N, C-alpha and C positions, 0 to 999 in steps of 0.2 A: 614659175616664180619670176618676179621682176629681176632684171639684170642691170648691173652697173656698166654703162657703155664703155667706160675706161678700163674695165677689168677683163683682161683677155683670159680665155679658157686655157688652162695649163694642159700641155700634152705630156708632161713628165709623170713618171709612175715609180712605184716601188719595184724592186727587181722582179717580183712575181706578177707584175702588171696591174696591181691594185692601185686605186686612187687614195684610199683612206684606211686608217686603223684607229683603234679606240684606246685612250689612256685614262686611267683612274688615278688621280693624285692623292696625296696626304694619307698614304697607307703606311702607318707609322710603326707597326709592330707585327709579330707573327699572328696575334689574335685579329688584328685589323685585316691582314692579308687573307686569313681564313674566311673572314666575313665577306670580303670582296669576291673571292672565288665562289663562295656558297651562293651569294646573291646573284652573281652572273649566271651560274648554272640554273638557278630557280627561274630567272627571268629570260633565259635564253639570249643573253647578251654576250657576244664574243669580245673579250677584253684582250688586247694585244700587249699592252704595256701597263705596268703598275709602278708608280713612283712614290717617293717618300721625301719629307722635308726636314726632319730633325737630324738627319745624318747618321752614317754608320757609327760615328763616335758615341752615340747614345744607345747603342744596342750591344748586348753582351756577345761574346764569341758564339755561344750556343744559339742566341736569337738570330744572329747573322746566318749561321749555317742552316737553321730551321727555315728561315725565309727563302734561302737559296733552294733548298730541297723542295719546298712547297711550290714555288714558281716553276721550277724545272719540271715538276710532275705534271704541270698543265701547259708546258711549252710557252710560257709567258715571260716576256722581258721584265726584269726587276731592276729599277734604277734608284739608287740611294743618293741623297744629297751629300756633297763633299764639304765638310766643315772642319774646324771652326772658321768664322768670318768676323769682320769688325763689329757687326751688330750685337754680338754676344760677348765682345771683348771689353776691356777696361777703358778704352778710349772714349772721349766725350763727344766727338763730332758726329758719330753715327746716330746719336740720340738728340742732337740739336735740331731746331726747326728746319734749317737748310741743309742738313747733312744726310738726308735719306739715301742718295745714291752711294754713299760711302759704306753703308751697312753691309752690302753684299760683296765687298772687296776683301781680299786677304791683306791684313794690316801688318806690314813689316816682314822682314825675312823669316822671322821665327814662325809667324802664322802661315806664310807660304809653305814652309816645310811641314807644318802640322797638317795642312789640308792635303798635301801630297801623301803624307803618311796615312791619313784617313782613307785615301783612295787605295793605297797599297794594302791596308788591312782588309778593306772591303773586297778587293780582288782575291786575297788569300782565302776568303770564305767561299769563293766560287762565284761571286757576283760579277757580272761582266758589263755593268752600265752604271755610270755615276753622273749626277747633276753638277755642273760647274757654273760659277757666276763670275769668275775673275779671268781676264785675258792672260795674265801671267801664269796662273795655275794651268790654264789650257795649253799654253805654249810648252811649258815644262813637262806636263803630263803626256802630251803628244810625243815629245822627244823620248820620254821614258818608254812609251809604247814602241816607238821605232827601234830603240836600242835593246828591247827585251827585258827592261826592268818592270814592265807591266805586261800582262798577257796581250798577244797580238790582236785578239778579238775584243779587247776592252773598248767600250763605246763612251763617248763624251757627249752627253745630252746637255745643251746649254739651257740654263734656267731663265725664266722670264725676268728674273731680277738682274740679269746682265744689262737689260734695257736698251740694246741696240735696236733702232727702229727705222732704218733706211737700207736700201739695197746694198750700197757700198760697204756699210759697217757690217751687215750680216755676212757679206762675202768675205770680209777680213776674218771673221770668226771661222768660217768654213775653211779658208786657206790655212789657218793656224791648227786645224785638226778637229774641229767640231763635226759631230756625226748627225746631229739634229739641232734645230734652233727653236726655242720657245719665244715667239714674238710677243711684244707688249699686247695687253688684252684689248686695247681700244682701236686697233688698226682697222680701217675700212677694207672692204673687199678690193677696192682699187689699189690701196697701199699694199695689201697682201700680194696682189698680182704683180706689182712692180718689184717686190722682193723676189718673187718666184721667177721672174724673167732673168734675174742675175744669178741667183743661188740655185744649186742643184740638190742640196741636202734636204731631207724632210723637214717641214715646218710643224711645230707643235702649236695649236691654236685653241685657246680657251673658248668653248661654247658657252659655258657659264663660269664666271670668275668670282673668287671670294670678295667680300666687301672691301678688304684693305687693298685690293687690286682693281677696284672699280665697281664690282658687284653687277657686272653686265650679264644679262640673260639673253643669249643670241640664238635660241633654238630655231627660230624661223629663218635664220640666215645660214643654217648648216649646209644646205644644198649649194648655196653660192660659195661658201667657204671651201667646200670640197672641189667645186668646179674650178676655182681660180688658184687654189693653193696646193693642189695635188703635186707630189705625194705629201699627205698631211695626217698628223695625229690629231683627231678631234678629242679635246680634253675636257672632261666634265668635273669642274670644281663645284662649289656650292655657295650660293648667296645666303645671307642671314644665318651664318654659322660662326661659332667662335674660332678665333685663331688658337690652335693648340700646340704651336711650336714654342719651345721644345716640348715634345710629348714625353709620356712615361706611363707607368702602370696606374698612376693616380688619375689619368685621363682616359683609360682604356674604354670604359663603357661609352663615353661621349664619342671617342674616335671611331668605335665600331658602328654606332648609330649613324654618324655622318657618312661613313663609308658605304653603308647599305643605301642611304639616300642618293649618293652620287651614282651608284649603279642604276637606281630607279630613274634618275635624271637622264642617264645614258639611254635607257630604254625609250624614254619619251623623245629624246633628240633623234635617235636612230629611226624611230617611227616616222617622224617628220621628214627625215632624209629619204626614206623609202617612199613616202607620199609624193614628194616633189621632184625627186631624182631617182626613180626606181632602177635606172640603168647604172648608177654609181656602184663601183666595185670595191669590195673590202677584201683584205687578205684572209684566206682560211688559215687555221692553225693545224699543224705547225708551219711556221714560215722560216725558211733557211737563214734569212739575214737578221732575224730578231736576236738581240743579245740575251738569250736565255741563260740562266745561271748554269755553271758546271761544278756542282758541289762534289 
């Protein structure tokens, strides 16, 4: 494969020595989680992390526990979004033409508390990973983890919506307690390498991104992404798909169909990775450092 001369090969690895793991996003409910696990088995795709975007707040207590049990049964990390955030709130700026970056922030002290309570409720269901978009939420949640108000094994996966896109900014998030960082979808391999040179935490990189995040289809770059960004979660979103956030039972058939196609896309991407970088190493399951639920 062609290589970017400015993109250094990463010598960093996951604790088990692997370079990459696989993430399937937008797994919004127990039914969608079941579909991902079923499709992964059918296609022989090893999925390490499953993430969700509507938040623990839009799942019942029983649904939270059910998803925790299902993910634990397959030794897979399950990460739920921490909400509410400004984009779903009553404020106007998040919906204004120039207000996009505000949508992912916790608006006011009350919403900061609400997001932290959503994290606490998610943890009480046995789930050990949450997606965070706001630096203030991250700082306080990390302090809660340190003081025992959250489980010591709780992981903070930073969402792509935080938007930090340079080495210094990503390192700030790491220093505040981030456990992995989802970089913006349009970074070149050289830019990924520059972040990797400074940050040690795993990077989450969209191989295919939703339309509202660029709609990029980077399957032929996957070998280079793994080479420069390891340790990296290669994340398979889906172009030409509806935005289903906030999800619910009225959207379950659509969410299930999209989830199965994301696993199919992962099979395609991993096939290209094996073609162009057969030496690239993935983590086997179970992996000791994955934030697998403890229901």
